N, C-alpha and C positions, 0 to 999 in steps of 0.2 A: 504494500500500500504506500501511496505517496502523500506526504503532508502537503496540504494546499496553503502555501505560504501567504499568498495574496488575500485569501478569503478572510483569515483572521485580521490581517492588517487593515483591509478596507472596512471591515465591520467596526473595528476599534476607532479608526479615523472618523467614521460617521457617528461614533458614540452610540451605536446600537447594541443592545444586549443580545445575547444568544436567544433568549426567550422571545424578544420582539421579532427577530428575523425568522425564527422557527414558526411562530404563529402566523406571520405574514405569508409564509410559503407553505403552510399546512404540513409541516414536518415536526418531529419531536426535537426538543432542545438537545437531547442526547445525540440524535443523528447529526445535527449541525456540529456539535462538539467532536464527534468522531471524524467528520469531514475535515475540520480544522486541524486535528491532531494526527491525521493519517491512519486512524484505526479502521476507517471505512472509506471507500471511494464512491462518490455520487455517480449515478448513471448519467448518460449523456443528456437526457431530458432535464434532470435536476441541475446539471452543470450549466446548461443554457438558461434555466430559470434564475440561477444565482447570478450569472453574468448580467442578465437584463435587470434584475432587482437592484444591483449595485452600479449599473451602467458602466461596466468595465468589460474587457475582453476575457474570454476563457483562458487565454495565455496568462493574463494578469492574475486570475484566481489561482492558477496552478503554480506559477513561477514567481509571482510577486513583482513582475515587470513585463512590459510588452516587448516583443522582439523589435530590433531596429527596422526602420522602413528601408526597403530595398528598391 
C-alpha cells in the first residue's frame, strides 16, 4: 500500500477534519485515515472523488506534488 502524501497535506491546509471530509464523501473516518496512512488504497472512483473534492490532481493526492509541465 502507498501512503497518499498529498491527501493529508491538502486536508490539513484547508483545516478540514477527517470527520468532515468523510461525511462529505459518504465514507467512514477510519477509511479516510487508512487512505492517508497507507493502510488502504482508495479505488479509482474514490481517488477521483477526492481529487474533485479538494480541487487538486490525482498526482497531487498521491505524491504531494504535481509533475512538471512538459
